[in-house]
N, C-alpha and C positions, 0 to 999 in steps of 0.2 A: 385100581380105581374103577375099572369095570365091574369088579366084584362088588363094591359098595352099591353100584347102581342095580346090580342083579339080585341082591338079597331082599327079603321081605322088609317092609318098613319097621316092623317090630324087632328086627335083628340089626338094623342099621347102626345103632349106637354101640351095641356090643361088638359088632364087626369092626367098626372104626377104632374102638378102644383096643381091642385085642391086636389088630394088625399094626396100628400105630405104635403101641408099646413093644411089640415083637421086633419091629424094625428099629425104632429110634432109642428105646430104652434097653432092650435085651440083645440088640445087635444080631438078630437071627438072619440067616440067609433065606430070604423069601423066594429065591429062585430055586431053592431045594424043594423038590416035590414032597419029600418026607416031612419037612418042617411045615410047609404050606398045608398039607393034608391033616397034619396034627392039629393045626389051628382051626381048620374047618371042622374037624371032628369035635373039638371043644365047644364049638358053636352049634353042634348037632346039624351041620349042613352036609348033605351028600356031595362028595367030591365030583363024582361023575356028572350029576345034574348041574352043579355049579359050573364046571368047565364048559358044558354045552351052552349054558345060559350066557356066560361072558363072551362067547364067540358068536352070539347072534348079532346080526348087522344092526338091529335097532339099538342094542346096548352100545356098540361101537359108535353109532351116529349120535347117541345122547351124550357120550363122553366128548366127542369132537365139538358138539354144540356148546356144552358147558365150558369147555376149555377156551373156545372162542369168546364166550361171554366174559369169562374171567380175564382174558387178555385185553378186551375192550375196556374193562374196568381197572386195568393196570394192576391186577393181582399178580404177584410173582413168587409167592411162596406159601408154605403152610406152617402154622395156621395164619390166615388172613381174615380179619374182621372188617366189614364195611358198615359203618354206622353213620347215618345222616350224610351219606356220600363222602365220608372221610375214611381213609384206609388206615388200619392198625395192623402191623405185621409183627408176628412173633407172640409166643406164649406170654412173654414178659410184658406185653402191651395190652393184655386182656383187661386189666384194671382201668386203663385209659379209655378202652372201648366201652366198658360199662359206665364209666363216668360220663362219656359223651351221650350214651343212651338215656341216662337219667337227666 
């Protein structure tokens, strides 16, 4: 999660997709330095710079703030969509969230 906050805006979507799929679809062990580094390499992200950035206090503080905000909104899982103050949880609810948006 800190990684998402630390990458450039232009990389956020790719970062999210690659790591989400690696964990949820491909069942990769993201605690493995080898697996993690390979994914960063695919994104053309320098592992050393990435690790330094995710350990910055400002990134940690941002994640704490965002987590607190999500808790206050009663977000409890991923993916969660909030549209018109209504919560839609789960990928299978995206259609309902889009319907609410329209």
